[in-house]
N, C-alpha and C positions, 0 to 999 in steps of 0.2 A: 715343401710339402705339409701334405696335411695328414697325418700318421695315425691308427686308430688302432692300440691295444689291447692286446684278448687275454684274460687269464685265467686258469680253472682250479689252484688251487691256493690255501693261505700260502704258502711260500710263492706260488706264482705273481699271487697280486701282488708280494714285497719285494720283488723280483721289477713290476711293474713298477710301483711307483720309483723306483730307483731309476729307471732308465728317463720314464714321463720327469722326471725334476733337472737329468741332464739334456733334458731335450727339450724344446720348446714346441716341437713341431706334435709331441706324439701326447695325443689321447686317451686315456685309461676308458674302456668301454665297460660295463658293466652289465653281465646278465642278468635278469629279473629271472623270478621263481622259476623251474621247468622250462626253461627257456635251453635250447640248444644253441651248442656253437654254431652250425651249417644257419641254423635261423636269425640269430645273430648276424650272421655274419651279410647273410640276405639281404639285409633289412638296409645295414650301413654300407654294403657292397659301391656304389654309386653315389656315398657320402666320403669316401676318403683315396688319397693317393695310395693308397699301403696302410699294410696290417701288417701290422708285429704278434705273431700268438705266440705264446707261451706256452706249450702243451707239445705230446707228440705227435709227431707230423704226421701219422695216421691218423689222427682224428684230422684235423687240416686240408688233408687230403681228401677224404672222404665229402668233406663240407664245402668247401671251394670248386671240387668238378663240374654241377650243373654252372656253375656261375659262369665257366671261364668262356672266352669269348674269343677276342685276337689280341697278340702281344699289343696292337700301338694302344688298345684303350684299358686291357686290363688293370689292375692296379695291381702292384707286388706285394709278394707277400712272402715273408720272414719267419722262421721255426727254432722257438727258444729253449732249450729242456730246464726245467727247474731248478736249476742249479746255475745257471748261466755260464754251461763251461760252453759249449755253442751255438753260434748265430748261423743257419743255411739259410739259404738266400733259392726262395723257392720257391718266386714267378716274379717272371718282366724284371730280370735279372739287368737284361741294359736299358732298352725305354723307360720303363714302368719304372728306374731311376735303383731298384732292390739291393745291386751287388753294392752300390756306392753306400744304403742305406745301413749293409752289414757290414761295411769294412765301423760306419759309425758305430753304430751301437754293442760292437765287440770291441771299441776302446772305449765305451763308458763301461762296458764287465768286464773287459781286460778277457775276454772271452775269444777259442776260434773261430773265424770267419771258416765259413761254408762254402764259396763257390764255385761251381762244377762248371761252370763253360767254359766248353772250349778253348775259345780266344783269352777269356783272362785268364787262363790255369797257366797257357803258354805264353800269358804276355805280351798279345798281340792283336791289333783297333778290333773295338766292335764297332762293324761298314754302320750299323744303322743307327746307329747314337753317335757314331763320327758325323753321316748324315747331318743328322736332326742340330749336333749345335753348331758345326759349321752352315748352317742354314742349306742346305742342299738336299734335292728334289732326288731321292735312290732309285735303282731301274724296279721296274717289281719283285713281287716278292720272291718269285721263284728262280727269277735270276739274282739275285741278292742273296738265297740260300748256296745256288751254284759258288757264287763270289767268296762266301767264307766259308764254304768246304774247301774249296781250293785251296783258299787263303790257310787253314790250317793245317792242309796235308799236305803241303807246297812251304808256308810258311814266310813266305812275301807276294805281294801282287805290286805290276807295276801302273803304273798311274801318268800320265800326259796332263796337264791343267794351264791354260793359254788366258791364268788368271792368277792372281802375282802368289806365289806359296812363300810364306814365312817358315811353315814348316809341318813337320809329317807325322803320325804319330809309329810306334812301329811296327812293319807289315807292311809297310809301303813306300814305296821306291818310285823316285822319280823320272821321269826319261826326258827328251828331248823329239822322240816320235811317235805318231799316233798309231803305225804300223809294228811297233815293240810293246805295246801297251794294253795291261789288262782291264781298265779302266780311265775313260774322258770327263774332266769333267769342263763342261764348254756349254757357253749356251747357241754353241754352233753346234747344227744335225752330224755337220760329217755322215753323210749319207752314206758311204760304200763302207762304213765301219763296223765292225762284225763286235766290238768293246763292249761293254758294257757304263750307261753315262750316269753322272750322278750332275744334275744339274744347277747349277748357282742363279740362287733371284737376286738375279744381278740387271734387271732391264726394267724402265720405267717409261711407259707410254705415256706423251702427256695429249689431249687432243684438245680441241677446240669442235665449238658444232653450233648449226644452223637451233633455232629457237623449233623443237618438236621434232626433233632428228629420231625415227626409233629405235630401238635396241642393236635390231637387223641389218640396219647400217654400220654403225659400228662394229656389231660383230666381221662382216665383208668386206670392210675396211683393212683390221686388223690380219683377217687369214692369210690377204692377198697382201700386204707390207710382210709378214712375216715367210711367207711360201719367195715372194720374190730376192729376200735376205740370207734363209735357209740356216733362219732362230727358232729356236726351239717355244715352244707357249708356255710349255713347265717353268722357261726362264725369266718371267714374267710376274716382276713384285707386286705392283702396283700402278696406278694411272695415276693422272695432273688436268688439271685444270682454273681455268681460275676461276675466283668466288663467283662472279656472275651465273655462273654454271651450276651452283650447288641445286635447284630445285631441278634440273633439268633430270626429267621423267627415263627419257630414255639411254642417257650415261648414269646416272644409280644403277639403273636398273641390269648395266653392262656391268656397272662395277661388282655387283650383289651376286648375278648368277656364274660367276666365274671366283666370288668370294677373294678380288680385290679390293684395297680403299683405295680410297680415293683422295688426291690433297689436292685441298685449292690453296688456289696464293691470289691475293688483290692486287690489284692494279701497279700500285707502288713497287711490293718487294718486286713482279715480272719486268717494271723496266728498270730494277738497276741491272740486268743482265745484259751486256756486250758484247761488241760484236757478230748481232744478229740481224737475220733479212728484219728489216720494220713491216708489218703489214700492214698499211693503212687501212687496211676495213677494220681490219681490228682496232686502232686508234679513233675509230672515228663510232666504231660504233661497244665501245667498253673502256675506250682510252690506255690501252696499254697497247709494248710495242704486237707482241703480236702473244699466243694463248701456249700452242700444241713446243714449240720448242723448249721459252722460257721455262714455261712448266717445266714439263720433263728435268729439265739442268734443275730447279733449286728443288725437290723435290728428291733427287737423283744426288742433292750436293753434292755436284759433279761440275764438270767443265767438256767433256765428253758426248757428243753426238754421236750416234748409233747409225740415225738414220734426222738426216734436215727433215724437214715439214712436208710430207707429202701431201695433195688435195684431193677430196673428192665432190661427187656435190653438196654435201653438205656437209661436210667432216674436213678437217687437218687432222694429222698424226705424226708423229714424231716419237725420235725413238734415245735415251739417254740412257749410258751405263755407269750402274754405283759404283763402288770403290769396295774392289770383295777381292778378301785373306784369304786361302788358307792355312789353318792352323793345326798341331798338333789336339787332339783331343779333350788330353789333361791341362793344356793351356786357358782353352777355351773354356770350358769346366768352375776353370779357375775365378772369370772375370764374371759367371754368371751372376 
């Protein structure tokens, strides 16, 4: 994290320097003569991942109010009193990392960490942060809020997963049936379920194509493939193909439109894959045993095909599953 630290008084700056000396990510920001805290925060708001303000909380609240957007993008904000007695997590405690930073700064100062988010106070998981560190696509904001409220009120949520589960954080209990669950973690749609879905990004789409294939044909093929398999589009992690297609406009645009990276592999790498149907057309055109299936498996670092190669007029597509394991939030954070 890149942290900006703002102080107002001589004593505040002494405390600020102490924090900066003990935390490599902290930069002390000094106001110019006549500059207001609000003006300095406005100037630096998008330049830092978080701010530590050594001053009264009221000043900070009034200063950041016009800058607030969304908890997914706002930097975290901490308030520290001049004596370093309390460190308050004021904004973006979960996704913005404010609560974790509060604990770090409190440890440096020997201060009292003040964290008011209900899940943290009760020792329960923060669902949005848990989703982020596990590379899960969470449900819409309204559903996530409802789930979080139920978690706080009831004390636990039941979870069904068809991915491997190594551990779960406090507040989540694994069940074996979807009809028992509050949450489902899966790339499958489970159309008849009313549960909240967290989608693991554990699918790679491998694709080969004829020269000049338009982006619309890639989209049409993918929609058909997903519909046939009842898989969620949200679980697609990336695309994969042979390096001979790294200048294919339609394929590149397809990836860019969906914010999917494309992994390209040369024929030597592709030809290391065994037990796949050999495409004599691909062998003749690019010297590879195939494109869609081997490229998807290489990208996924897996031997599991969710869908064998499917053919359309100008496109082939296959689908590989990425090894995916759910872990408790604190364990995942330690490895980041």
